A tleap script that builds the chain and sets N, CA, C and O, in Angstrom:
source leaprc.protein.ff14SB
mol = sequence {
  NMET LEU PHE MET LYS GLY ALA PRO ALA ALA
  GLU LYS CYS GLY PHE SER ARG GLN ILE VAL
  SER LEU LEU GLU GLU ASN GLY VAL LYS PHE
  GLY THR PHE ASP ILE LEU SER ASP GLU GLU
  VAL ARG GLN GLY LEU LYS THR TYR SER LYS
  TRP PRO THR TYR PRO GLN LEU TYR SER LYS
  GLY LYS LEU ILE GLY GLY LEU ASP ILE LEU
  LYS GLU LEU ILE GLU ASN GLY GLU LEU LYS
  GLU ALA LEU GLY LEU ALA GLU GLU GLU SER
  LEU ASP ALA ARG LEU GLY LYS LEU ILE ASN
  ARG GLU PRO VAL MET LEU PHE MET LYS GLY
  CALA
}
set mol.1.N position { 72.920 -2.478 -28.335 }
set mol.1.CA position { 71.876 -1.279 -26.921 }
set mol.1.C position { 72.966 -0.985 -26.192 }
set mol.1.O position { 73.649 -1.966 -25.899 }
set mol.2.N position { 73.336 0.040 -25.814 }
set mol.2.CA position { 73.877 0.518 -24.728 }
set mol.2.C position { 72.913 0.329 -23.038 }
set mol.2.O position { 71.778 0.373 -22.565 }
set mol.3.N position { 73.642 0.215 -22.853 }
set mol.3.CA position { 72.596 0.287 -21.375 }
set mol.3.C position { 74.293 1.097 -20.584 }
set mol.3.O position { 75.483 0.818 -20.439 }
set mol.4.N position { 73.207 2.310 -20.253 }
set mol.4.CA position { 74.472 3.563 -19.570 }
set mol.4.C position { 74.136 4.526 -18.687 }
set mol.4.O position { 73.026 4.859 -19.101 }
set mol.5.N position { 74.379 5.217 -17.704 }
set mol.5.CA position { 74.160 5.663 -17.010 }
set mol.5.C position { 73.809 7.126 -17.944 }
set mol.5.O position { 74.526 7.168 -18.944 }
set mol.6.N position { 72.963 8.191 -17.835 }
set mol.6.CA position { 72.150 8.842 -18.698 }
set mol.6.C position { 72.188 8.443 -19.996 }
set mol.6.O position { 71.828 7.384 -20.512 }
set mol.7.N position { 72.789 9.667 -20.574 }
set mol.7.CA position { 71.875 9.417 -22.303 }
set mol.7.C position { 72.888 9.547 -23.137 }
set mol.7.O position { 73.895 9.664 -22.439 }
set mol.8.N position { 73.126 9.583 -24.104 }
set mol.8.CA position { 74.597 10.023 -25.599 }
set mol.8.C position { 74.066 12.371 -25.002 }
set mol.8.O position { 73.061 13.039 -24.757 }
set mol.9.N position { 75.086 12.501 -25.060 }
set mol.9.CA position { 75.064 14.164 -24.861 }
set mol.9.C position { 74.673 14.723 -23.293 }
set mol.9.O position { 74.559 15.921 -23.034 }
set mol.10.N position { 74.504 13.703 -22.370 }
set mol.10.CA position { 73.919 13.820 -21.264 }
set mol.10.C position { 73.945 13.001 -20.311 }
set mol.10.O position { 73.222 12.779 -19.340 }
set mol.11.N position { 75.423 12.337 -20.956 }
set mol.11.CA position { 76.090 11.182 -19.977 }
set mol.11.C position { 76.415 11.442 -18.459 }
set mol.11.O position { 77.165 12.400 -18.269 }
set mol.12.N position { 76.021 10.818 -17.438 }
set mol.12.CA position { 76.461 11.240 -16.219 }
set mol.12.C position { 77.388 10.389 -15.467 }
set mol.12.O position { 77.583 10.570 -14.265 }
set mol.13.N position { 78.037 9.350 -16.231 }
set mol.13.CA position { 79.070 8.704 -15.416 }
set mol.13.C position { 80.373 9.206 -16.758 }
set mol.13.O position { 80.076 9.344 -17.945 }
set mol.14.N position { 81.792 9.409 -16.181 }
set mol.14.CA position { 83.035 9.224 -16.973 }
set mol.14.C position { 82.894 8.172 -18.124 }
set mol.14.O position { 82.594 8.710 -19.190 }
set mol.15.N position { 83.041 6.718 -18.191 }
set mol.15.CA position { 82.499 5.251 -17.985 }
set mol.15.C position { 81.438 5.483 -19.854 }
set mol.15.O position { 81.648 5.127 -21.014 }
set mol.16.N position { 80.493 6.155 -19.228 }
set mol.16.CA position { 78.956 6.364 -20.499 }
set mol.16.C position { 79.719 7.322 -21.207 }
set mol.16.O position { 79.882 6.839 -22.328 }
set mol.17.N position { 80.264 8.409 -21.144 }
set mol.17.CA position { 80.944 9.122 -22.260 }
set mol.17.C position { 82.020 9.100 -22.968 }
set mol.17.O position { 82.532 9.809 -23.834 }
set mol.18.N position { 82.329 7.865 -22.268 }
set mol.18.CA position { 83.791 7.570 -22.987 }
set mol.18.C position { 83.489 6.401 -23.934 }
set mol.18.O position { 84.130 5.987 -24.900 }
set mol.19.N position { 82.586 6.073 -23.508 }
set mol.19.CA position { 81.826 4.291 -24.155 }
set mol.19.C position { 81.138 4.975 -25.460 }
set mol.19.O position { 81.339 4.547 -26.597 }
set mol.20.N position { 80.312 6.073 -25.169 }
set mol.20.CA position { 79.520 6.918 -25.820 }
set mol.20.C position { 80.515 7.396 -27.164 }
set mol.20.O position { 80.167 7.064 -28.298 }
set mol.21.N position { 81.430 7.979 -27.002 }
set mol.21.CA position { 82.782 8.507 -27.710 }
set mol.21.C position { 83.037 7.365 -28.768 }
set mol.21.O position { 82.401 7.176 -29.805 }
set mol.22.N position { 83.740 6.891 -28.446 }
set mol.22.CA position { 84.033 5.349 -29.020 }
set mol.22.C position { 83.567 4.918 -30.042 }
set mol.22.O position { 84.006 4.655 -31.161 }
set mol.23.N position { 82.285 4.854 -29.368 }
set mol.23.CA position { 81.137 4.178 -30.365 }
set mol.23.C position { 81.250 5.082 -31.827 }
set mol.23.O position { 81.666 4.824 -32.956 }
set mol.24.N position { 80.614 6.347 -31.127 }
set mol.24.CA position { 80.705 7.444 -32.603 }
set mol.24.C position { 81.545 7.883 -33.210 }
set mol.24.O position { 81.349 8.494 -34.261 }
set mol.25.N position { 82.999 7.624 -32.558 }
set mol.25.CA position { 84.231 7.775 -33.354 }
set mol.25.C position { 84.598 6.440 -34.544 }
set mol.25.O position { 85.243 6.445 -35.593 }
set mol.26.N position { 83.939 5.483 -33.893 }
set mol.26.CA position { 84.201 4.505 -34.842 }
set mol.26.C position { 83.140 4.363 -35.613 }
set mol.26.O position { 83.220 3.301 -36.229 }
set mol.27.N position { 81.901 5.132 -35.926 }
set mol.27.CA position { 80.793 5.289 -36.997 }
set mol.27.C position { 79.360 4.205 -36.404 }
set mol.27.O position { 78.207 4.455 -36.756 }
set mol.28.N position { 79.683 3.102 -35.542 }
set mol.28.CA position { 79.012 2.204 -34.972 }
set mol.28.C position { 77.612 3.517 -34.383 }
set mol.28.O position { 77.726 4.596 -33.802 }
set mol.29.N position { 76.282 2.684 -34.928 }
set mol.29.CA position { 74.940 2.939 -34.635 }
set mol.29.C position { 74.714 2.258 -33.448 }
set mol.29.O position { 74.829 1.034 -33.372 }
set mol.30.N position { 74.347 3.092 -32.356 }
set mol.30.CA position { 73.353 1.886 -31.399 }
set mol.30.C position { 72.107 2.624 -30.620 }
set mol.30.O position { 72.054 3.823 -30.894 }
set mol.31.N position { 71.300 2.262 -29.894 }
set mol.31.CA position { 70.692 2.564 -29.262 }
set mol.31.C position { 70.973 2.138 -27.626 }
set mol.31.O position { 71.628 1.280 -27.034 }
set mol.32.N position { 70.107 3.224 -27.286 }
set mol.32.CA position { 70.332 3.690 -24.913 }
set mol.32.C position { 69.823 3.577 -24.955 }
set mol.32.O position { 68.921 3.685 -25.787 }
set mol.33.N position { 70.024 3.094 -23.647 }
set mol.33.CA position { 68.762 3.047 -22.418 }
set mol.33.C position { 69.660 3.644 -20.810 }
set mol.33.O position { 70.879 3.531 -20.686 }
set mol.34.N position { 69.066 4.046 -20.100 }
set mol.34.CA position { 69.386 5.530 -18.961 }
set mol.34.C position { 68.607 3.764 -17.876 }
set mol.34.O position { 67.468 3.313 -17.756 }
set mol.35.N position { 70.028 3.305 -17.321 }
set mol.35.CA position { 69.630 2.666 -16.226 }
set mol.35.C position { 69.417 3.157 -15.432 }
set mol.35.O position { 68.582 2.558 -14.755 }
set mol.36.N position { 69.945 4.689 -14.747 }
set mol.36.CA position { 68.877 5.149 -13.843 }
set mol.36.C position { 67.966 5.992 -13.950 }
set mol.36.O position { 67.894 7.064 -13.350 }
set mol.37.N position { 66.801 5.303 -15.155 }
set mol.37.CA position { 65.954 5.554 -15.107 }
set mol.37.C position { 65.276 4.347 -14.480 }
set mol.37.O position { 64.230 4.748 -13.969 }
set mol.38.N position { 65.414 3.149 -14.316 }
set mol.38.CA position { 64.870 2.094 -14.086 }
set mol.38.C position { 65.682 1.057 -13.230 }
set mol.38.O position { 66.450 0.315 -13.841 }
set mol.39.N position { 65.581 0.949 -11.931 }
set mol.39.CA position { 66.696 0.546 -10.962 }
set mol.39.C position { 66.191 -0.972 -10.938 }
set mol.39.O position { 67.078 -1.813 -11.079 }
set mol.40.N position { 64.994 -1.389 -10.790 }
set mol.40.CA position { 64.761 -2.547 -10.958 }
set mol.40.C position { 66.112 -3.299 -12.668 }
set mol.40.O position { 67.191 -3.886 -12.755 }
set mol.41.N position { 65.147 -2.782 -13.536 }
set mol.41.CA position { 66.189 -3.269 -15.116 }
set mol.41.C position { 67.962 -3.105 -14.660 }
set mol.41.O position { 68.901 -3.789 -15.067 }
set mol.42.N position { 67.978 -1.846 -13.597 }
set mol.42.CA position { 69.425 -2.037 -13.580 }
set mol.42.C position { 70.485 -2.573 -13.034 }
set mol.42.O position { 71.679 -2.452 -13.308 }
set mol.43.N position { 69.514 -3.643 -11.624 }
set mol.43.CA position { 69.402 -4.347 -10.729 }
set mol.43.C position { 69.947 -5.736 -11.607 }
set mol.43.O position { 70.979 -6.364 -11.846 }
set mol.44.N position { 68.626 -5.735 -11.871 }
set mol.44.CA position { 68.453 -7.588 -12.895 }
set mol.44.C position { 69.007 -7.513 -13.985 }
set mol.44.O position { 69.457 -8.569 -14.428 }
set mol.45.N position { 69.200 -6.082 -14.920 }
set mol.45.CA position { 70.634 -6.344 -15.865 }
set mol.45.C position { 72.174 -7.021 -15.811 }
set mol.45.O position { 73.032 -7.336 -16.635 }
set mol.46.N position { 71.940 -7.074 -13.724 }
set mol.46.CA position { 73.422 -7.117 -13.766 }
set mol.46.C position { 72.993 -8.467 -13.873 }
set mol.46.O position { 73.164 -9.061 -14.938 }
set mol.47.N position { 72.366 -9.118 -12.741 }
set mol.47.CA position { 72.103 -10.557 -12.699 }
set mol.47.C position { 72.421 -11.144 -13.804 }
set mol.47.O position { 73.493 -11.733 -13.667 }
set mol.48.N position { 71.956 -11.259 -14.892 }
set mol.48.CA position { 71.156 -11.713 -16.169 }
set mol.48.C position { 72.256 -11.654 -16.860 }
set mol.48.O position { 72.432 -12.493 -17.744 }
set mol.49.N position { 73.293 -10.588 -16.590 }
set mol.49.CA position { 74.499 -10.558 -17.617 }
set mol.49.C position { 75.755 -10.941 -17.268 }
set mol.49.O position { 76.766 -11.135 -17.942 }
set mol.50.N position { 75.380 -11.069 -15.351 }
set mol.50.CA position { 76.644 -11.333 -14.483 }
set mol.50.C position { 77.988 -10.885 -14.842 }
set mol.50.O position { 79.097 -11.409 -14.730 }
set mol.51.N position { 77.531 -9.642 -15.358 }
set mol.51.CA position { 78.923 -8.469 -15.591 }
set mol.51.C position { 78.124 -6.594 -14.701 }
set mol.51.O position { 77.423 -5.790 -15.315 }
set mol.52.N position { 78.468 -6.493 -13.575 }
set mol.52.CA position { 78.299 -5.597 -12.671 }
set mol.52.C position { 78.540 -4.434 -12.425 }
set mol.52.O position { 78.336 -3.650 -11.498 }
set mol.53.N position { 79.101 -4.424 -13.587 }
set mol.53.CA position { 79.040 -2.286 -13.843 }
set mol.53.C position { 78.877 -2.277 -14.699 }
set mol.53.O position { 78.996 -3.257 -15.434 }
set mol.54.N position { 78.350 -0.627 -15.203 }
set mol.54.CA position { 77.924 -0.168 -16.038 }
set mol.54.C position { 79.374 0.977 -16.933 }
set mol.54.O position { 80.238 1.688 -16.419 }
set mol.55.N position { 79.164 0.780 -17.898 }
set mol.55.CA position { 78.082 0.918 -18.901 }
set mol.55.C position { 78.367 -1.025 -19.789 }
set mol.55.O position { 79.442 -1.590 -19.992 }
set mol.56.N position { 77.436 -1.352 -19.993 }
set mol.56.CA position { 76.828 -2.854 -20.235 }
set mol.56.C position { 76.783 -2.025 -22.072 }
set mol.56.O position { 76.075 -1.039 -22.274 }
set mol.57.N position { 77.640 -2.649 -23.183 }
set mol.57.CA position { 76.790 -3.074 -24.482 }
set mol.57.C position { 76.491 -4.508 -25.034 }
set mol.57.O position { 77.004 -5.451 -24.432 }
set mol.58.N position { 75.609 -4.784 -26.260 }
set mol.58.CA position { 74.742 -5.366 -26.011 }
set mol.58.C position { 75.277 -5.377 -27.617 }
set mol.58.O position { 75.707 -4.315 -28.066 }
set mol.59.N position { 75.254 -6.452 -28.392 }
set mol.59.CA position { 74.828 -6.495 -29.774 }
set mol.59.C position { 74.114 -8.261 -30.190 }
set mol.59.O position { 74.505 -9.406 -29.968 }
set mol.60.N position { 73.072 -7.740 -30.789 }
set mol.60.CA position { 71.872 -8.710 -31.992 }
set mol.60.C position { 72.372 -9.791 -30.335 }
set mol.60.O position { 73.032 -10.830 -30.372 }
set mol.61.N position { 71.862 -9.186 -29.177 }
set mol.61.CA position { 71.018 -9.779 -28.061 }
set mol.61.C position { 72.121 -10.732 -26.879 }
set mol.61.O position { 71.734 -11.534 -26.029 }
set mol.62.N position { 74.086 -10.169 -27.292 }
set mol.62.CA position { 75.055 -11.092 -26.553 }
set mol.62.C position { 75.910 -9.280 -25.989 }
set mol.62.O position { 76.184 -8.103 -26.223 }
set mol.63.N position { 75.927 -10.081 -25.400 }
set mol.63.CA position { 76.619 -9.260 -24.240 }
set mol.63.C position { 78.465 -8.666 -24.714 }
set mol.63.O position { 79.392 -9.475 -24.674 }
set mol.64.N position { 78.652 -7.391 -25.069 }
set mol.64.CA position { 80.041 -7.692 -25.810 }
set mol.64.C position { 80.822 -6.856 -24.692 }
set mol.64.O position { 82.035 -6.881 -24.901 }
set mol.65.N position { 80.547 -6.309 -23.850 }
set mol.65.CA position { 81.055 -6.149 -22.545 }
set mol.65.C position { 80.849 -4.554 -22.764 }
set mol.65.O position { 80.216 -3.920 -23.608 }
set mol.66.N position { 81.979 -4.006 -21.190 }
set mol.66.CA position { 82.119 -2.437 -21.212 }
set mol.66.C position { 83.309 -1.854 -21.128 }
set mol.66.O position { 84.346 -2.417 -21.479 }
set mol.67.N position { 83.260 -0.816 -20.712 }
set mol.67.CA position { 83.966 0.151 -21.955 }
set mol.67.C position { 85.648 -0.149 -22.003 }
set mol.67.O position { 86.429 0.194 -22.891 }
set mol.68.N position { 86.006 -1.071 -20.472 }
set mol.68.CA position { 87.777 -1.627 -21.477 }
set mol.68.C position { 87.354 -2.534 -22.661 }
set mol.68.O position { 87.714 -2.390 -23.829 }
set mol.69.N position { 86.589 -3.425 -22.205 }
set mol.69.CA position { 86.509 -4.589 -23.834 }
set mol.69.C position { 86.365 -3.631 -25.038 }
set mol.69.O position { 86.982 -3.762 -26.096 }
set mol.70.N position { 85.541 -2.720 -24.775 }
set mol.70.CA position { 85.600 -1.935 -26.397 }
set mol.70.C position { 87.095 -1.454 -26.786 }
set mol.70.O position { 87.778 -1.699 -27.780 }
set mol.71.N position { 87.371 -0.602 -25.519 }
set mol.71.CA position { 88.807 -0.654 -25.662 }
set mol.71.C position { 89.833 -1.180 -26.386 }
set mol.71.O position { 90.497 -0.556 -27.214 }
set mol.72.N position { 89.981 -2.432 -26.053 }
set mol.72.CA position { 90.317 -3.562 -26.540 }
set mol.72.C position { 90.405 -4.321 -27.937 }
set mol.72.O position { 91.391 -4.796 -28.501 }
set mol.73.N position { 89.012 -4.285 -28.334 }
set mol.73.CA position { 88.585 -4.769 -29.579 }
set mol.73.C position { 89.214 -3.884 -30.561 }
set mol.73.O position { 89.942 -4.397 -31.411 }
set mol.74.N position { 88.913 -1.877 -30.543 }
set mol.74.CA position { 89.029 -1.310 -30.844 }
set mol.74.C position { 90.453 -1.455 -31.417 }
set mol.74.O position { 90.565 -1.324 -32.635 }
set mol.75.N position { 91.586 -1.717 -30.661 }
set mol.75.CA position { 92.711 -1.855 -30.474 }
set mol.75.C position { 92.905 -2.134 -31.384 }
set mol.75.O position { 93.063 -1.458 -32.400 }
set mol.76.N position { 92.966 -4.209 -31.069 }
set mol.76.CA position { 93.329 -5.205 -31.788 }
set mol.76.C position { 91.762 -5.195 -33.370 }
set mol.76.O position { 91.222 -6.141 -33.945 }
set mol.77.N position { 91.598 -3.898 -33.496 }
set mol.77.CA position { 90.429 -4.257 -34.583 }
set mol.77.C position { 89.739 -5.113 -35.033 }
set mol.77.O position { 89.479 -5.508 -36.169 }
set mol.78.N position { 89.337 -5.488 -33.638 }
set mol.78.CA position { 88.378 -6.281 -33.400 }
set mol.78.C position { 86.437 -6.105 -33.237 }
set mol.78.O position { 85.476 -6.792 -32.888 }
set mol.79.N position { 86.799 -4.398 -33.870 }
set mol.79.CA position { 85.325 -4.103 -33.099 }
set mol.79.C position { 84.121 -4.645 -33.547 }
set mol.79.O position { 83.169 -5.114 -32.924 }
set mol.80.N position { 84.447 -4.418 -35.378 }
set mol.80.CA position { 83.207 -4.184 -36.258 }
set mol.80.C position { 82.508 -5.904 -36.576 }
set mol.80.O position { 81.411 -6.408 -36.814 }
set mol.81.N position { 83.863 -6.316 -36.404 }
set mol.81.CA position { 83.502 -8.685 -36.164 }
set mol.81.C position { 82.414 -8.848 -35.123 }
set mol.81.O position { 81.234 -9.198 -35.163 }
set mol.82.N position { 83.663 -8.275 -33.716 }
set mol.82.CA position { 82.760 -8.409 -32.449 }
set mol.82.C position { 81.266 -7.917 -32.194 }
set mol.82.O position { 80.438 -8.315 -31.374 }
set mol.83.N position { 81.191 -6.880 -33.204 }
set mol.83.CA position { 79.232 -6.325 -33.179 }
set mol.83.C position { 78.558 -7.262 -34.399 }
set mol.83.O position { 77.336 -7.339 -34.527 }
set mol.84.N position { 79.570 -8.017 -35.349 }
set mol.84.CA position { 77.930 -8.879 -36.150 }
set mol.84.C position { 78.094 -7.602 -37.344 }
set mol.84.O position { 77.114 -7.574 -38.088 }
set mol.85.N position { 79.184 -6.513 -37.669 }
set mol.85.CA position { 79.053 -5.732 -38.475 }
set mol.85.C position { 80.134 -5.837 -39.752 }
set mol.85.O position { 81.303 -5.465 -39.859 }
set mol.86.N position { 79.194 -6.527 -40.693 }
set mol.86.CA position { 80.905 -6.978 -41.653 }
set mol.86.C position { 80.546 -6.103 -42.054 }
set mol.86.O position { 79.437 -5.609 -41.851 }
set mol.87.N position { 81.568 -5.618 -42.852 }
set mol.87.CA position { 82.438 -4.739 -43.359 }
set mol.87.C position { 81.653 -5.238 -44.783 }
set mol.87.O position { 81.400 -6.412 -45.054 }
set mol.88.N position { 81.338 -4.085 -45.607 }
set mol.88.CA position { 81.080 -3.866 -47.385 }
set mol.88.C position { 81.594 -4.431 -47.858 }
set mol.88.O position { 82.638 -3.788 -47.968 }
set mol.89.N position { 81.789 -5.671 -48.525 }
set mol.89.CA position { 82.446 -6.011 -49.889 }
set mol.89.C position { 82.511 -5.082 -51.237 }
set mol.89.O position { 81.532 -5.117 -51.982 }
set mol.90.N position { 83.529 -4.325 -51.549 }
set mol.90.CA position { 83.264 -3.814 -52.890 }
set mol.90.C position { 82.833 -4.161 -53.998 }
set mol.90.O position { 82.440 -5.309 -54.206 }
set mol.91.N position { 82.835 -3.472 -54.658 }
set mol.91.CA position { 82.281 -3.845 -55.821 }
set mol.91.C position { 83.062 -4.692 -56.934 }
set mol.91.O position { 82.670 -5.661 -57.585 }
set mol.92.N position { 84.527 -3.891 -56.947 }
set mol.92.CA position { 85.049 -5.161 -58.167 }
set mol.92.C position { 85.574 -6.964 -56.954 }
set mol.92.O position { 86.142 -8.046 -57.103 }
set mol.93.N position { 85.048 -6.363 -56.146 }
set mol.93.CA position { 85.573 -7.689 -54.722 }
set mol.93.C position { 84.196 -9.032 -55.569 }
set mol.93.O position { 84.309 -9.966 -56.363 }
set mol.94.N position { 82.931 -8.340 -54.756 }
set mol.94.CA position { 81.882 -8.707 -55.274 }
set mol.94.C position { 81.993 -8.982 -57.182 }
set mol.94.O position { 81.390 -10.003 -57.513 }
set mol.95.N position { 82.183 -8.764 -57.519 }
set mol.95.CA position { 82.507 -8.934 -59.910 }
set mol.95.C position { 83.262 -10.110 -59.791 }
set mol.95.O position { 82.899 -11.195 -60.246 }
set mol.96.N position { 84.659 -9.839 -58.980 }
set mol.96.CA position { 85.474 -11.342 -58.830 }
set mol.96.C position { 84.960 -12.336 -58.607 }
set mol.96.O position { 85.334 -13.441 -58.999 }
set mol.97.N position { 84.331 -12.170 -58.160 }
set mol.97.CA position { 83.276 -13.541 -57.009 }
set mol.97.C position { 82.012 -14.162 -58.108 }
set mol.97.O position { 81.493 -15.255 -58.334 }
set mol.98.N position { 81.901 -12.923 -58.553 }
set mol.98.CA position { 81.103 -13.553 -59.519 }
set mol.98.C position { 81.339 -14.539 -61.153 }
set mol.98.O position { 80.921 -15.574 -61.671 }
set mol.99.N position { 82.463 -13.186 -61.511 }
set mol.99.CA position { 82.779 -13.937 -62.289 }
set mol.99.C position { 83.639 -14.972 -62.715 }
set mol.99.O position { 83.946 -15.252 -63.874 }
set mol.100.N position { 84.159 -15.757 -61.195 }
set mol.100.CA position { 84.608 -16.807 -60.921 }
set mol.100.C position { 83.877 -18.231 -60.407 }
set mol.100.O position { 84.309 -19.298 -59.971 }
set mol.101.N position { 82.106 -17.508 -60.780 }
set mol.101.CA position { 81.872 -18.693 -59.698 }
set mol.101.C position { 81.634 -20.090 -61.105 }
set mol.101.O position { 81.410 -21.288 -60.928 }
set mol.102.N position { 81.763 -19.475 -62.171 }
set mol.102.CA position { 81.915 -20.940 -63.250 }
set mol.102.C position { 82.882 -20.921 -64.006 }
set mol.102.O position { 83.540 -19.880 -64.013 }
set mol.103.N position { 83.351 -22.166 -64.993 }
set mol.103.CA position { 84.524 -21.880 -65.537 }
set mol.103.C position { 84.013 -21.406 -66.351 }
set mol.103.O position { 85.065 -20.901 -66.744 }
set mol.104.N position { 82.741 -20.773 -67.615 }
set mol.104.CA position { 82.487 -20.112 -68.116 }
set mol.104.C position { 81.100 -19.050 -67.915 }
set mol.104.O position { 80.032 -19.441 -67.446 }
set mol.105.N position { 81.337 -17.803 -68.321 }
set mol.105.CA position { 80.391 -16.800 -67.289 }
set mol.105.C position { 79.427 -16.468 -68.540 }
set mol.105.O position { 79.933 -17.115 -69.457 }
set mol.106.N position { 78.347 -15.821 -69.028 }
set mol.106.CA position { 77.621 -15.207 -69.975 }
set mol.106.C position { 76.568 -14.349 -69.121 }
set mol.106.O position { 75.496 -14.575 -68.559 }
set mol.107.N position { 77.480 -13.171 -69.322 }
set mol.107.CA position { 76.323 -11.712 -69.304 }
set mol.107.C position { 75.533 -12.074 -69.915 }
set mol.107.O position { 75.641 -13.206 -70.388 }
set mol.108.N position { 74.123 -11.106 -70.246 }
set mol.108.CA position { 73.850 -10.333 -70.751 }
set mol.108.C position { 72.263 -10.037 -70.642 }
set mol.108.O position { 71.589 -10.870 -70.038 }
set mol.109.N position { 71.746 -9.113 -71.087 }
set mol.109.CA position { 71.004 -8.117 -71.194 }
set mol.109.C position { 69.787 -8.685 -71.253 }
set mol.109.O position { 69.811 -9.615 -72.059 }
set mol.110.N position { 68.531 -8.507 -70.658 }
set mol.110.CA position { 67.228 -8.848 -70.382 }
set mol.110.C position { 67.230 -10.178 -70.165 }
set mol.110.O position { 68.338 -10.671 -69.954 }
set mol.111.N position { 66.148 -11.006 -70.159 }
set mol.111.CA position { 65.106 -12.246 -69.457 }
set mol.111.C position { 65.349 -12.654 -70.188 }
set mol.111.O position { 64.935 -13.787 -70.430 }
savepdb mol mol.pdb
quit
């Protein structure tokens, strides 16, 4: 969840525009909340997160950070891991694990 000023394609600050662009470029699906639409949420979230600026990016209920943190995660190749988005395992890797699970494996059709 991205707490930002405005909405995607209608951002109301440069930092929000940049973070939306970076998330989209990296194929991250995300929801948004316009903090300018609710002053109580805007001020309360700063206290809750102990993070005084916006935008703020959360994943699975945990604060990831703002634009600078996101840029750093991307630069270090750590974005997907930080967001808890595991890379999809290839079929070859899955088959390799399955075949090597026991010393002898029998694959058969039917029940």
